[in-house]
Structures are given as structure tokens and as C-alpha cells.
N, CA and C atoms of all chains as a GROMACS GRO file, in nm:
protein
  576
    1MET      N    1   9.034  10.744  11.147
    1MET     CA    2   9.209  10.757  11.141
    1MET      C    3   9.222  10.720  10.984
    2MET      N    4   9.348  10.773  10.928
    2MET     CA    5   9.363  10.728  10.787
    2MET      C    6   9.465  10.622  10.763
    3VAL      N    7   9.403  10.502  10.698
    3VAL     CA    8   9.533  10.439  10.677
    3VAL      C    9   9.544  10.453  10.489
    4LEU      N   10   9.694  10.430  10.477
    4LEU     CA   11   9.720  10.423  10.334
    4LEU      C   12   9.778  10.303  10.278
    5VAL      N   13   9.699  10.244  10.211
    5VAL     CA   14   9.723  10.132  10.156
    5VAL      C   15   9.775  10.093  10.021
    6SER      N   16   9.883  10.052  10.010
    6SER     CA   17   9.954  10.055   9.870
    6SER      C   18   9.996   9.888   9.838
    7TYR      N   19   9.940   9.843   9.736
    7TYR     CA   20   9.981   9.713   9.707
    7TYR      C   21  10.073   9.680   9.585
    8ASP      N   22  10.122   9.617   9.591
    8ASP     CA   23  10.180   9.587   9.436
    8ASP      C   24  10.136   9.395   9.382
    9VAL      N   25  10.100   9.401   9.333
    9VAL     CA   26  10.095   9.266   9.282
    9VAL      C   27  10.103   9.189   9.132
   10ALA      N   28  10.139   9.078   9.199
   10ALA     CA   29  10.201   9.026   9.041
   10ALA      C   30  10.101   8.969   8.983
   11VAL      N   31  10.051   9.042   8.898
   11VAL     CA   32   9.959   9.039   8.806
   11VAL      C   33   9.963   8.947   8.694
   12THR      N   34  10.103   8.909   8.657
   12THR     CA   35  10.105   8.822   8.544
   12THR      C   36  10.140   8.689   8.571
   13SER      N   37  10.145   8.664   8.719
   13SER     CA   38  10.135   8.528   8.760
   13SER      C   39   9.992   8.488   8.816
   14PRO      N   40   9.989   8.321   8.806
   14PRO     CA   41   9.835   8.298   8.788
   14PRO      C   42   9.759   8.375   8.908
   15GLY      N   43   9.640   8.385   8.884
   15GLY     CA   44   9.571   8.469   8.948
   15GLY      C   45   9.584   8.586   9.009
   16GLY      N   46   9.678   8.617   8.961
   16GLY     CA   47   9.731   8.741   8.998
   16GLY      C   48   9.640   8.889   8.973
   17ALA      N   49   9.581   8.857   8.845
   17ALA     CA   50   9.457   8.964   8.822
   17ALA      C   51   9.350   8.956   8.907
   18ALA      N   52   9.328   8.815   8.921
   18ALA     CA   53   9.158   8.814   9.033
   18ALA      C   54   9.197   8.876   9.167
   19ARG      N   55   9.362   8.844   9.200
   19ARG     CA   56   9.382   8.894   9.377
   19ARG      C   57   9.358   9.018   9.329
   20LEU      N   58   9.406   9.134   9.262
   20LEU     CA   59   9.458   9.252   9.222
   20LEU      C   60   9.258   9.335   9.225
   21ARG      N   61   9.174   9.230   9.154
   21ARG     CA   62   9.071   9.299   9.165
   21ARG      C   63   8.981   9.269   9.286
   22LYS      N   64   9.036   9.179   9.363
   22LYS     CA   65   8.972   9.149   9.486
   22LYS      C   66   9.029   9.238   9.574
   23ILE      N   67   9.145   9.274   9.559
   23ILE     CA   68   9.202   9.360   9.717
   23ILE      C   69   9.138   9.528   9.685
   24ALA      N   70   9.107   9.561   9.534
   24ALA     CA   71   9.090   9.695   9.506
   24ALA      C   72   8.902   9.704   9.560
   25LYS      N   73   8.890   9.594   9.556
   25LYS     CA   74   8.697   9.637   9.602
   25LYS      C   75   8.709   9.594   9.750
   26GLU      N   76   8.804   9.538   9.826
   26GLU     CA   77   8.781   9.540   9.955
   26GLU      C   78   8.866   9.689   9.992
   27CYS      N   79   8.949   9.763   9.954
   27CYS     CA   80   9.003   9.882   9.969
   27CYS      C   81   8.867  10.025   9.964
   28GLN      N   82   8.825   9.942   9.856
   28GLN     CA   83   8.704  10.043   9.791
   28GLN      C   84   8.628  10.030   9.890
   29ASN      N   85   8.578   9.952  10.008
   29ASN     CA   86   8.441   9.979  10.097
   29ASN      C   87   8.497  10.095  10.162
   30TYR      N   88   8.626  10.108  10.207
   30TYR     CA   89   8.663  10.206  10.346
   30TYR      C   90   8.723  10.314  10.252
   31GLY      N   91   8.744  10.337  10.121
   31GLY     CA   92   8.822  10.470  10.064
   31GLY      C   93   8.828  10.486   9.914
   32GLN      N   94   8.888  10.533   9.890
   32GLN     CA   95   8.883  10.583   9.773
   32GLN      C   96   9.035  10.593   9.668
   33ARG      N   97   9.036  10.534   9.557
   33ARG     CA   98   9.191  10.529   9.482
   33ARG      C   99   9.205  10.618   9.434
   34VAL      N  100   9.322  10.692   9.498
   34VAL     CA  101   9.425  10.787   9.460
   34VAL      C  102   9.514  10.794   9.375
   35GLN      N  103   9.513  10.625   9.365
   35GLN     CA  104   9.649  10.615   9.226
   35GLN      C  105   9.610  10.467   9.203
   36TYR      N  106   9.650  10.439   9.084
   36TYR     CA  107   9.640  10.294   9.031
   36TYR      C  108   9.647  10.225   9.138
   37SER      N  109   9.744  10.201   9.260
   37SER     CA  110   9.801  10.095   9.340
   37SER      C  111   9.718  10.154   9.495
   38VAL      N  112   9.681  10.254   9.508
   38VAL     CA  113   9.668  10.322   9.629
   38VAL      C  114   9.569  10.401   9.685
   39PHE      N  115   9.521  10.372   9.811
   39PHE     CA  116   9.387  10.368   9.884
   39PHE      C  117   9.442  10.459   9.979
   40GLU      N  118   9.326  10.554   9.990
   40GLU     CA  119   9.317  10.619  10.137
   40GLU      C  120   9.203  10.571  10.233
   41CYS      N  121   9.211  10.505  10.308
   41CYS     CA  122   9.103  10.465  10.387
   41CYS      C  123   9.046  10.544  10.528
   42ILE      N  124   8.982  10.531  10.547
   42ILE     CA  125   8.918  10.585  10.665
   42ILE      C  126   8.849  10.543  10.746
   43LEU      N  127   8.917  10.474  10.857
   43LEU     CA  128   8.814  10.369  10.948
   43LEU      C  129   8.823  10.374  11.061
   44ASP      N  130   8.747  10.315  11.152
   44ASP     CA  131   8.802  10.327  11.271
   44ASP      C  132   8.884  10.169  11.355
   45PRO      N  133   8.922  10.153  11.434
   45PRO     CA  134   9.024  10.060  11.448
   45PRO      C  135   8.974   9.902  11.445
   46ALA      N  136   8.841   9.914  11.470
   46ALA     CA  137   8.781   9.781  11.458
   46ALA      C  138   8.763   9.736  11.309
   47GLN      N  139   8.712   9.865  11.207
   47GLN     CA  140   8.719   9.813  11.040
   47GLN      C  141   8.872   9.815  11.005
   48TRP      N  142   8.950   9.864  11.051
   48TRP     CA  143   9.096   9.837  11.008
   48TRP      C  144   9.135   9.714  11.022
   49MET      N  145   9.113   9.645  11.142
   49MET     CA  146   9.139   9.491  11.148
   49MET      C  147   9.098   9.399  11.075
   50ARG      N  148   8.970   9.462  11.033
   50ARG     CA  149   8.871   9.388  10.970
   50ARG      C  150   8.908   9.366  10.781
   51LEU      N  151   8.957   9.536  10.759
   51LEU     CA  152   9.016   9.508  10.600
   51LEU      C  153   9.142   9.456  10.647
   52LYS      N  154   9.231   9.441  10.668
   52LYS     CA  155   9.369   9.417  10.709
   52LYS      C  156   9.406   9.252  10.699
   53ASN      N  157   9.296   9.228  10.761
   53ASN     CA  158   9.253   9.056  10.790
   53ASN      C  159   9.194   8.981  10.622
   54ASN      N  160   9.117   9.053  10.598
   54ASN     CA  161   9.046   9.051  10.447
   54ASN      C  162   9.170   9.071  10.314
   55LEU      N  163   9.242   9.186  10.360
   55LEU     CA  164   9.326   9.216  10.221
   55LEU      C  165   9.477   9.105  10.232
   56GLU      N  166   9.488   9.050  10.381
   56GLU     CA  167   9.619   8.964  10.385
   56GLU      C  168   9.568   8.762  10.347
   57LYS      N  169   9.429   8.797  10.341
   57LYS     CA  170   9.394   8.656  10.305
   57LYS      C  171   9.376   8.644  10.168
   58ILE      N  172   9.385   8.752  10.133
   58ILE     CA  173   9.404   8.743   9.975
   58ILE      C  174   9.526   8.758   9.882
   59ILE      N  175   9.631   8.810   9.931
   59ILE     CA  176   9.715   8.819   9.868
   59ILE      C  177   9.840   8.695   9.872
   60ASP      N  178   9.919   8.668   9.797
   60ASP     CA  179   9.973   8.562   9.729
   60ASP      C  180  10.088   8.595   9.848
   61ARG      N  181  10.176   8.596   9.989
   61ARG     CA  182  10.289   8.623  10.020
   61ARG      C  183  10.434   8.590   9.929
   62GLU      N  184  10.404   8.487   9.841
   62GLU     CA  185  10.512   8.503   9.780
   62GLU      C  186  10.530   8.583   9.691
   63GLN      N  187  10.449   8.640   9.639
   63GLN     CA  188  10.486   8.729   9.476
   63GLN      C  189  10.454   8.862   9.514
   64ASP      N  190  10.307   8.890   9.622
   64ASP     CA  191  10.261   9.031   9.587
   64ASP      C  192  10.331   9.089   9.778
   65SER      N  193  10.290   9.238   9.776
   65SER     CA  194  10.322   9.316   9.848
   65SER      C  195  10.202   9.400   9.885
   66LEU      N  196  10.189   9.406  10.014
   66LEU     CA  197  10.078   9.579  10.089
   66LEU      C  198  10.162   9.591  10.169
   67ARG      N  199  10.184   9.769  10.160
   67ARG     CA  200  10.203   9.864  10.255
   67ARG      C  201  10.133   9.925  10.338
   68TYR      N  202  10.167   9.981  10.466
   68TYR     CA  203  10.038  10.016  10.545
   68TYR      C  204  10.102  10.165  10.586
   69TYR      N  205  10.061  10.261  10.573
   69TYR     CA  206  10.102  10.389  10.619
   69TYR      C  207   9.981  10.424  10.698
   70HIS      N  208  10.051  10.443  10.860
   70HIS     CA  209   9.936  10.480  10.955
   70HIS      C  210   9.950  10.637  10.920
   71LEU      N  211   9.830  10.701  10.889
   71LEU     CA  212   9.818  10.850  10.925
   71LEU      C  213   9.776  10.901  11.035
   72GLY      N  214   9.670  10.838  11.120
   72GLY     CA  215   9.629  10.906  11.232
   72GLY      C  216   9.496  10.958  11.200
   73SER      N  217   9.451  11.038  11.308
   73SER     CA  218   9.305  11.153  11.264
   73SER      C  219   9.335  11.260  11.182
   74ASN      N  220   9.489  11.327  11.256
   74ASN     CA  221   9.500  11.393  11.218
   74ASN      C  222   9.557  11.460  11.064
   75TYR      N  223   9.520  11.338  10.993
   75TYR     CA  224   9.550  11.303  10.855
   75TYR      C  225   9.575  11.465  10.750
   76LYS      N  226   9.462  11.506  10.755
   76LYS     CA  227   9.437  11.631  10.669
   76LYS      C  228   9.569  11.687  10.611
   77ARG      N  229   9.629  11.767  10.752
   77ARG     CA  230   9.755  11.840  10.734
   77ARG      C  231   9.866  11.772  10.683
   78LYS      N  232   9.861  11.624  10.665
   78LYS     CA  233   9.956  11.550  10.619
   78LYS      C  234   9.966  11.540  10.488
   79VAL      N  235   9.882  11.517  10.381
   79VAL     CA  236   9.817  11.503  10.285
   79VAL      C  237   9.811  11.638  10.195
   80GLU      N  238   9.920  11.664  10.059
   80GLU     CA  239   9.944  11.747   9.996
   80GLU      C  240   9.881  11.696   9.841
   81HIS      N  241   9.841  11.736   9.753
   81HIS     CA  242   9.774  11.722   9.631
   81HIS      C  243   9.822  11.800   9.533
   82ILE      N  244   9.921  11.808   9.426
   82ILE     CA  245   9.960  11.878   9.322
   82ILE      C  246   9.908  11.792   9.214
   83GLY      N  247   9.832  11.886   9.121
   83GLY     CA  248   9.821  11.853   8.981
   83GLY      C  249   9.661  11.850   8.935
   84ALA      N  250   9.678  11.750   8.861
   84ALA     CA  251   9.534  11.700   8.802
   84ALA      C  252   9.427  11.611   8.893
   85LYS      N  253   9.294  11.564   8.887
   85LYS     CA  254   9.235  11.526   8.975
   85LYS      C  255   9.244  11.541   9.137
   86PRO      N  256   9.175  11.692   9.169
   86PRO     CA  257   9.209  11.674   9.312
   86PRO      C  258   9.106  11.552   9.402
   87SER      N  259   9.154  11.525   9.506
   87SER     CA  260   9.051  11.398   9.544
   87SER      C  261   8.936  11.452   9.632
   88LEU      N  262   8.822  11.374   9.651
   88LEU     CA  263   8.726  11.441   9.722
   88LEU      C  264   8.775  11.444   9.861
   89ASP      N  265   8.694  11.503   9.922
   89ASP     CA  266   8.685  11.554  10.077
   89ASP      C  267   8.564  11.386  10.114
   90MET      N  268   8.638  11.275  10.161
   90MET     CA  269   8.562  11.148  10.228
   90MET      C  270   8.431  11.177  10.306
   91GLU      N  271   8.501  11.259  10.409
   91GLU     CA  272   8.388  11.268  10.530
   91GLU      C  273   8.318  11.410  10.512
   92GLY      N  274   8.340  11.501  10.400
   92GLY     CA  275   8.267  11.625  10.370
   92GLY      C  276   8.130  11.584  10.300
   93PRO      N  277   7.997  11.663  10.326
   93PRO     CA  278   7.930  11.623  10.261
   93PRO      C  279   7.958  11.559  10.117
   94MET      N  280   7.870  11.504   9.990
   94MET     CA  281   7.872  11.460   9.895
   94MET      C  282   7.781  11.562   9.791
   95ILE      N  283   7.827  11.591   9.732
   95ILE     CA  284   7.746  11.685   9.622
   95ILE      C  285   7.722  11.578   9.465
   96VAL      N  286   7.530  11.578   9.460
   96VAL     CA  287   7.534  11.471   9.370
   96VAL      C  288   7.474  11.539   9.250
   97MET      N  289  11.295  11.357  10.778
   97MET     CA  290  11.144  11.294  10.830
   97MET      C  291  11.118  11.240  10.690
   98MET      N  292  11.005  11.169  10.671
   98MET     CA  293  10.971  11.084  10.560
   98MET      C  294  10.857  11.154  10.506
   99VAL      N  295  10.894  11.191  10.350
   99VAL     CA  296  10.782  11.217  10.282
   99VAL      C  297  10.726  11.102  10.207
  100LEU      N  298  10.614  11.051  10.186
  100LEU     CA  299  10.580  10.981  10.096
  100LEU      C  300  10.540  11.061   9.965
  101VAL      N  301  10.624  11.045   9.855
  101VAL     CA  302  10.541  11.054   9.746
  101VAL      C  303  10.455  10.980   9.626
  102SER      N  304  10.345  11.010   9.606
  102SER     CA  305  10.307  10.906   9.487
  102SER      C  306  10.254  11.005   9.370
  103TYR      N  307  10.316  10.943   9.272
  103TYR     CA  308  10.258  11.026   9.144
  103TYR      C  309  10.164  10.935   9.037
  104ASP      N  310  10.126  11.007   8.960
  104ASP     CA  311  10.008  10.925   8.862
  104ASP      C  312  10.029  11.017   8.758
  105VAL      N  313  10.097  10.991   8.657
  105VAL     CA  314  10.167  11.026   8.524
  105VAL      C  315  10.064  10.983   8.404
  106ALA      N  316  10.005  11.088   8.343
  106ALA     CA  317   9.984  11.030   8.192
  106ALA      C  318  10.072  10.960   8.113
  107VAL      N  319  10.110  10.842   8.117
  107VAL     CA  320  10.210  10.837   8.011
  107VAL      C  321  10.180  10.770   7.877
  108THR      N  322  10.003  10.830   7.849
  108THR     CA  323  10.055  10.787   7.719
  108THR      C  324   9.992  10.928   7.666
  109SER      N  325   9.991  11.014   7.739
  109SER     CA  326  10.013  11.170   7.664
  109SER      C  327  10.170  11.194   7.600
  110PRO      N  328  10.146  11.320   7.510
  110PRO     CA  329  10.265  11.322   7.445
  110PRO      C  330  10.385  11.354   7.574
  111GLY      N  331  10.474  11.272   7.556
  111GLY     CA  332  10.579  11.366   7.652
  111GLY      C  333  10.555  11.302   7.802
  112GLY      N  334  10.467  11.196   7.839
  112GLY     CA  335  10.421  11.135   7.942
  112GLY      C  336  10.505  11.054   8.004
  113ALA      N  337  10.606  10.972   7.864
  113ALA     CA  338  10.698  10.849   7.916
  113ALA      C  339  10.822  10.907   8.008
  114ALA      N  340  10.869  11.001   7.936
  114ALA     CA  341  10.952  11.137   7.915
  114ALA      C  342  10.969  11.196   8.129
  115ARG      N  343  10.831  11.198   8.135
  115ARG     CA  344  10.835  11.251   8.280
  115ARG      C  345  10.829  11.157   8.368
  116LEU      N  346  10.736  11.083   8.347
  116LEU     CA  347  10.763  10.956   8.470
  116LEU      C  348  10.897  10.920   8.456
  117ARG      N  349  11.018  10.888   8.380
  117ARG     CA  350  11.147  10.888   8.371
  117ARG      C  351  11.202  10.988   8.506
  118LYS      N  352  11.141  11.119   8.463
  118LYS     CA  353  11.240  11.255   8.549
  118LYS      C  354  11.176  11.199   8.674
  119ILE      N  355  11.080  11.222   8.680
  119ILE     CA  356  10.981  11.219   8.842
  119ILE      C  357  11.075  11.067   8.885
  120ALA      N  358  11.061  10.998   8.840
  120ALA     CA  359  11.135  10.859   8.916
  120ALA      C  360  11.284  10.859   8.937
  121LYS      N  361  11.367  10.930   8.866
  121LYS     CA  362  11.477  10.997   8.902
  121LYS      C  363  11.515  11.076   9.004
  122GLU      N  364  11.432  11.159   8.996
  122GLU     CA  365  11.451  11.268   9.106
  122GLU      C  366  11.385  11.197   9.262
  123CYS      N  367  11.300  11.172   9.234
  123CYS     CA  368  11.265  11.036   9.339
  123CYS      C  369  11.378  10.998   9.438
  124GLN      N  370  11.457  10.914   9.308
  124GLN     CA  371  11.514  10.800   9.382
  124GLN      C  372  11.651  10.877   9.420
  125ASN      N  373  11.672  10.978   9.420
  125ASN     CA  374  11.772  11.098   9.454
  125ASN      C  375  11.787  11.062   9.647
  126TYR      N  376  11.679  11.053   9.689
  126TYR     CA  377  11.610  11.105   9.799
  126TYR      C  378  11.574  10.955   9.895
  127GLY      N  379  11.528  10.823   9.794
  127GLY     CA  380  11.467  10.756   9.877
  127GLY      C  381  11.458  10.603   9.783
  128GLN      N  382  11.324  10.536   9.840
  128GLN     CA  383  11.334  10.363   9.720
  128GLN      C  384  11.245  10.392   9.696
  129ARG      N  385  11.204  10.337   9.588
  129ARG     CA  386  11.041  10.280   9.543
  129ARG      C  387  11.029  10.164   9.620
  130VAL      N  388  10.905  10.203   9.664
  130VAL     CA  389  10.857  10.058   9.698
  130VAL      C  390  10.752  10.005   9.627
  131GLN      N  391  10.657  10.078   9.525
  131GLN     CA  392  10.559  10.064   9.441
  131GLN      C  393  10.622  10.122   9.288
  132TYR      N  394  10.532  10.082   9.216
  132TYR     CA  395  10.567  10.113   9.088
  132TYR      C  396  10.566  10.296   9.091
  133SER      N  397  10.494  10.354   9.154
  133SER     CA  398  10.456  10.492   9.171
  133SER      C  399  10.453  10.570   9.280
  134VAL      N  400  10.516  10.454   9.360
  134VAL     CA  401  10.570  10.518   9.549
  134VAL      C  402  10.699  10.548   9.559
  135PHE      N  403  10.762  10.616   9.618
  135PHE     CA  404  10.879  10.652   9.688
  135PHE      C  405  10.895  10.652   9.814
  136GLU      N  406  10.944  10.631   9.901
  136GLU     CA  407  10.968  10.660  10.057
  136GLU      C  408  11.091  10.767  10.019
  137CYS      N  409  11.091  10.908  10.090
  137CYS     CA  410  11.162  10.977  10.065
  137CYS      C  411  11.212  10.988  10.225
  138ILE      N  412  11.374  10.975  10.256
  138ILE     CA  413  11.424  11.033  10.423
  138ILE      C  414  11.481  11.172  10.377
  139LEU      N  415  11.428  11.295  10.408
  139LEU     CA  416  11.517  11.429  10.390
  139LEU      C  417  11.500  11.496  10.484
  140ASP      N  418  11.617  11.622  10.496
  140ASP     CA  419  11.566  11.701  10.583
  140ASP      C  420  11.512  11.832  10.526
  141PRO      N  421  11.445  11.897  10.576
  141PRO     CA  422  11.384  12.046  10.510
  141PRO      C  423  11.370  12.062  10.378
  142ALA      N  424  11.517  12.095  10.385
  142ALA     CA  425  11.592  12.197  10.277
  142ALA      C  426  11.532  12.114  10.168
  143GLN      N  427  11.646  11.968  10.174
  143GLN     CA  428  11.598  11.886  10.093
  143GLN      C  429  11.461  11.836  10.021
  144TRP      N  430  11.353  11.837  10.103
  144TRP     CA  431  11.238  11.812  10.084
  144TRP      C  432  11.205  11.936   9.986
  145MET      N  433  11.222  12.070  10.021
  145MET     CA  434  11.180  12.182   9.928
  145MET      C  435  11.233  12.164   9.818
  146ARG      N  436  11.367  12.122   9.778
  146ARG     CA  437  11.427  12.086   9.617
  146ARG      C  438  11.400  12.012   9.586
  147LEU      N  439  11.314  11.865   9.652
  147LEU     CA  440  11.272  11.776   9.548
  147LEU      C  441  11.092  11.826   9.524
  148LYS      N  442  11.059  11.873   9.616
  148LYS     CA  443  10.915  11.939   9.558
  148LYS      C  444  10.911  11.999   9.455
  149ASN      N  445  11.017  12.117   9.457
  149ASN     CA  446  11.028  12.172   9.354
  149ASN      C  447  11.065  12.133   9.233
  150ASN      N  448  11.140  12.057   9.242
  150ASN     CA  449  11.215  11.980   9.080
  150ASN      C  450  11.088  11.891   9.048
  151LEU      N  451  11.034  11.828   9.137
  151LEU     CA  452  10.905  11.722   9.075
  151LEU      C  453  10.756  11.858   9.023
  152GLU      N  454  10.733  11.948   9.071
  152GLU     CA  455  10.668  12.027   9.043
  152GLU      C  456  10.695  12.135   8.912
  153LYS      N  457  10.834  12.111   8.878
  153LYS     CA  458  10.875  12.194   8.711
  153LYS      C  459  10.869  12.070   8.644
  154ILE      N  460  10.879  11.908   8.669
  154ILE     CA  461  10.844  11.829   8.549
  154ILE      C  462  10.711  11.768   8.508
  155ILE      N  463  10.594  11.768   8.632
  155ILE     CA  464  10.463  11.691   8.558
  155ILE      C  465  10.411  11.855   8.527
  156ASP      N  466  10.317  11.779   8.410
  156ASP     CA  467  10.172  11.873   8.351
  156ASP      C  468  10.089  11.894   8.426
  157ARG      N  469  10.057  11.982   8.496
  157ARG     CA  470   9.945  12.009   8.590
  157ARG      C  471   9.789  11.911   8.555
  158GLU      N  472   9.803  11.979   8.417
  158GLU     CA  473   9.650  11.917   8.342
  158GLU      C  474   9.636  11.778   8.386
  159GLN      N  475   9.728  11.672   8.351
  159GLN     CA  476   9.715  11.574   8.294
  159GLN      C  477   9.789  11.468   8.446
  160ASP      N  478   9.912  11.504   8.477
  160ASP     CA  479   9.971  11.456   8.650
  160ASP      C  480   9.920  11.481   8.757
  161SER      N  481   9.940  11.411   8.818
  161SER     CA  482   9.913  11.444   8.992
  161SER      C  483  10.012  11.395   9.050
  162LEU      N  484  10.063  11.458   9.179
  162LEU     CA  485  10.175  11.408   9.258
  162LEU      C  486  10.076  11.416   9.413
  163ARG      N  487  10.108  11.325   9.469
  163ARG     CA  488  10.032  11.364   9.625
  163ARG      C  489  10.137  11.292   9.715
  164TYR      N  490  10.155  11.363   9.835
  164TYR     CA  491  10.253  11.363   9.960
  164TYR      C  492  10.229  11.379  10.058
  165TYR      N  493  10.293  11.272  10.141
  165TYR     CA  494  10.226  11.221  10.262
  165TYR      C  495  10.347  11.241  10.337
  166HIS      N  496  10.280  11.333  10.476
  166HIS     CA  497  10.457  11.369  10.561
  166HIS      C  498  10.397  11.284  10.633
  167LEU      N  499  10.513  11.197  10.671
  167LEU     CA  500  10.519  11.063  10.804
  167LEU      C  501  10.643  11.106  10.901
  168GLY      N  502  10.661  11.265  10.912
  168GLY     CA  503  10.700  11.302  11.018
  168GLY      C  504  10.867  11.213  11.017
  169SER      N  505  10.905  11.228  11.180
  169SER     CA  506  11.073  11.172  11.158
  169SER      C  507  11.044  11.039  11.252
  170ASN      N  508  10.904  11.018  11.313
  170ASN     CA  509  10.847  10.898  11.394
  170ASN      C  510  10.825  10.800  11.304
  171TYR      N  511  10.872  10.780  11.166
  171TYR     CA  512  10.802  10.737  11.088
  171TYR      C  513  10.810  10.576  11.075
  172LYS      N  514  10.881  10.513  11.140
  172LYS     CA  515  10.936  10.382  11.142
  172LYS      C  516  10.786  10.271  11.165
  173ARG      N  517  10.766  10.347  11.306
  173ARG     CA  518  10.643  10.237  11.346
  173ARG      C  519  10.490  10.303  11.259
  174LYS      N  520  10.485  10.380  11.173
  174LYS     CA  521  10.371  10.429  11.093
  174LYS      C  522  10.374  10.317  10.980
  175VAL      N  523  10.515  10.228  10.916
  175VAL     CA  524  10.468  10.165  10.845
  175VAL      C  525  10.506  10.047  10.838
  176GLU      N  526  10.447   9.944  10.744
  176GLU     CA  527  10.421   9.860  10.791
  176GLU      C  528  10.401   9.760  10.669
  177HIS      N  529  10.487   9.637  10.661
  177HIS     CA  530  10.502   9.598  10.532
  177HIS      C  531  10.436   9.405  10.524
  178ILE      N  532  10.366   9.364  10.436
  178ILE     CA  533  10.318   9.234  10.453
  178ILE      C  534  10.340   9.172  10.290
  179GLY      N  535  10.408   9.061  10.323
  179GLY     CA  536  10.439   8.941  10.161
  179GLY      C  537  10.575   8.999  10.138
  180ALA      N  538  10.596   8.985  10.002
  180ALA     CA  539  10.705   8.945   9.935
  180ALA      C  540  10.818   9.107   9.879
  181LYS      N  541  10.918   9.128   9.882
  181LYS     CA  542  11.026   9.227   9.912
  181LYS      C  543  10.992   9.300  10.016
  182PRO      N  544  11.035   9.283  10.153
  182PRO     CA  545  11.077   9.348  10.216
  182PRO      C  546  11.132   9.464  10.233
  183SER      N  547  11.099   9.600  10.244
  183SER     CA  548  11.217   9.724  10.230
  183SER      C  549  11.330   9.699  10.279
  184LEU      N  550  11.408   9.766  10.224
  184LEU     CA  551  11.549   9.796  10.268
  184LEU      C  552  11.542   9.898  10.431
  185ASP      N  553  11.621   9.916  10.517
  185ASP     CA  554  11.635  10.049  10.567
  185ASP      C  555  11.709  10.114  10.535
  186MET      N  556  11.673  10.243  10.458
  186MET     CA  557  11.767  10.369  10.398
  186MET      C  558  11.840  10.380  10.487
  187GLU      N  559  11.850  10.404  10.625
  187GLU     CA  560  11.896  10.495  10.739
  187GLU      C  561  12.010  10.360  10.790
  188GLY      N  562  11.987  10.243  10.780
  188GLY     CA  563  12.090  10.161  10.821
  188GLY      C  564  12.168  10.096  10.748
  189PRO      N  565  12.267  10.008  10.806
  189PRO     CA  566  12.411  10.036  10.746
  189PRO      C  567  12.371   9.955  10.624
  190MET      N  568  12.412   9.955  10.551
  190MET     CA  569  12.400   9.869  10.357
  190MET      C  570  12.503   9.774  10.370
  191ILE      N  571  12.475   9.642  10.367
  191ILE     CA  572  12.580   9.490  10.361
  191ILE      C  573  12.579   9.478  10.212
  192VAL      N  574  12.669   9.472  10.164
  192VAL     CA  575  12.718   9.494   9.996
  192VAL      C  576  12.786   9.302   9.998
   0.00000   0.00000   0.00000
């Protein structure tokens, strides 16, 4: 299934930049960065619980926010890209 | 229905900052800014065609990108917010 993770970290607050790096690192274990603060993650329910748990341990809930969008397993027809930088097909073969 | 619009504009390119402002203005006609570059728009199919058309006239397809996520009409149970700045309920009553 796909979960879109969008985060908004207060990078100017103490520790903000470090939290931002940690959140990006966690998300990149499961997906691709499609925008500066937006990740598309493909995961099963157990991986999702782990990612969610890890992200919520990192953020400062007083200052940062996370939004999750559950796009299900039929996500390909729900996503449309226009313009530069078309995204990779994470489940397709990777051509090196 | 909800369409999530995520944009990535090359603000350092000539005209980039102006395109960013125009895109933000278009999106804000239909929704709320939930992150710096992410909008949640609630619209009917005709409004969606209009918004999409307007956005795609603004962007420079060589440099900028737009991603649309179609969350359908049953979007409330697909969105989850953690941490600061809980979002407004755009369809609920507005308390001034």
C-alpha cells in the first residue's frame, strides 16, 4: 500500500534541522522523496506501523507536524505527475 | 472530492518566484495550505478541471513539477495529522 508522508519541521527551532534529517532518513527507507517535504512510501501494514512509530518519536509535537495520506494498494491510478522530474516506479525493475 | 496538490517550483529560475505565488493563489481558491508546497483542495469535477488547467498554464514544464493525488470523496478517513497545527475542517462550520 502507499502512504504519502508530508512533514513540516520547524528547522529554525533548536534541533529542528537534526529532526528534519532524521525524518528524511526514516522515510527514505521505504520510498522516494517526491518533493522537498513529501515522500511516497510503499509498505505493508507492519512496516507502516514501524515507520509511523519511528517518525512520531522524532518529531517535536509542539512545533512540527506530520500528515499521512493513505492511498491504499490501488495507488497508481490516483497519482498524476505533470512537468519536470518524473518519478521512479518503485515496484518496477530498476535499470542501472 | 479531495485532490492533494503538491508542487515543486524552481524558485531560483527566472520567473520562478512569480510562478510559485500564482500557483499558491490558484490552489488557495479551493483549499488550504497544509504544508509549504502542499494543498488539500475540495472540489467537484468541473472545478478540478478548471484548477488543473490553470495550474498547468502557470508552470514551466522544463523546471517545475506538480503532483496530484486523488483522494476521492471518502477522504476524511484517509488523512491523519500528528503534531502541531491541526488543519481546519473546510466543510464544517467556520467559527470566527
